[in-house]
N, C-alpha and C positions, 0 to 999 in steps of 0.2 A: 504494500500500500504506500503511495507516495506521501512524503512528508509535507504537510501544509505549513506554509510560511506564515508566521505571525506578522501582523501589520506593523508591530513595533520593532521588528528585526531590522537592523541596519542594512542598507543596500551595499553591496560590495562595489568598491571603486577599483578601477584599474590602477596599478601602482604608477606614481608619477616618474617621469624619466629625468627630470631636472629638479634642482632645489626650488626654482621659481614656480614650477608647476605644483610641487608639493605644497608650497606656501599658499598658492591659490586654492588648492583643495581644502586645506585647513581653514582658510578664510571662508570658503563656501559653507563648510560644515558649521562654523561658528555662527554665520548669518542665518543658516537654516534653523539652528537650535534657538537662536534669539527670536526668530519669527514664530517658532512653535510655542515658546514660552509666552510671547506677547498674545498669541491667539488664545492660549489656555488660561491666561491671567496669572501665570506663575513667575513672570519676569521680575528680576530684582530692580530696585530703584536705579541702579547704575545703568542697566540695559535700557530702561525706559528713558532716562535722561539723555543717554547717548543718541538714541534715535530722534528724540525731540530736538536736540541740538542740530543734528544733521538736516532736519527739515526746516530749520529757521532761515529766514532770508539773509541774515548776516553771514551765516555759515556757507550758504550757497554762493554769496558774493566772494567770500574768502577762497573757496575752491576755484571759482572762475578766475580770480586774480592769480592764483598759483598756476593755473593752466596757461594764462597769458604770459606770465613771467617765464615759464618753462619754454614756451614757443620763442620768446625773445632771446633767451639764452642759446637756444638751438640756432637761431638766425645769426647771432653774434659769433658763435663757434664756426658756422659755415663761412661767414665773411672773413674771419681770421684765416681759415684754411685757404680760401680762395685768394686772399691777398698774398699769402706765402707763395702760392702757385704763380701769381702775377709777377712777383719780384724775380722769380727764376726765369720767367718768360722775358721780362724786360732785359735781364742780363744777356740772354741769348740774342735778343734783337740788337742790343748795343754792340755786342761782339760781331754780329753779322754786318751791321752798318760800318763798323770800323774796318772789317776785312774788305768790304766793297769800296771803301774810300782809299784803300791802299796801305793802311797801317798794319804792321805786324802785331801778332798777339803778344810778343815780348815787350812791346813798347807800352 
């Protein structure tokens, strides 16, 4: 006779392949548990306060600001990398112009 699974039994997850994936799995489990506790009315005051703060307009603005700052940092990093590439290209252009004008590389 097949064994009937209880609805309270944890579903098996596939093992994570990277530490980041494992962290995401654990976060997902924690959020699922918090949701279950909130639905059943057994959530601690810390859990309730956490989700109330997450839903506040000021917290949403803070998250949006952090995302914008992250995009700005990425753009700055990209600009710095590209400027490094440009300086190498300028050096090559200057050397090519000098060779076209008849100057030796030793000069």
